[in-house]
N, C-alpha and C positions, 0 to 999 in steps of 0.2 A: 695631400698630394705628395707622392714619394719621388717624383722625378720632375725635372725641369722641362717645360714645353719648348721644343727646339724649332718647330716650324708650323706652318699653317695646318698641315694634316694632323699633327699631334694635337693642336688646339681644337680642331674640329672633332677629333675622336673624343677628347676630354669633354667637350661641350655636349656632344650627343649622348655620352654615357651619364654624365652627372646632372644635366639640366635639360631633359627632354621637353619640358614645358616652356622653355625660353623661346622668344621669337626667333624665327629663322629668316634667312635672306628672302626678301620679297614680301614678308608679312607686314601688315600695318603695325607701326610702333604702338605699344601700349600707352595709355594716357598717364602722364605724370606732371608734376609741378616742381619747379625749383625756385628757391628764394635767394636773395643776395646774402652776403656774409653776415648781415645784421638780422637776418630772418624776415626781411621785408620785401616788398615789391615782387609778389609771385609772378612767375611766367609759366604758362601752361603750353605743352606741346601743341595742343589743339588750337592755340592762338595763331599758329603758323600753317595750319592745314589749308591746302589750296593755294598756297603761295610758293615761291621758288624754293627748291631744295635747300636744306641747311645741314650743317655738320655740327655735332656736339663732340667736344674733345674734353676728356676728363683726365686728370693726372696732377702730379705735384711738380711745380715748376720752381722749386726752391733749391 
């Protein structure tokens, strides 16, 4: 990428151009599994289907 994304519209344009197969707003999230830092205790997104909405936040907090 040669420029910094400055706003939501830039991000949307980049996303639509570079990853047309990625889920879009309103799509059902793809199945995935996460494990804790030790590689244990898997949690699947499907474990939460039908329950209250949830948010996943990814990032570095160091």
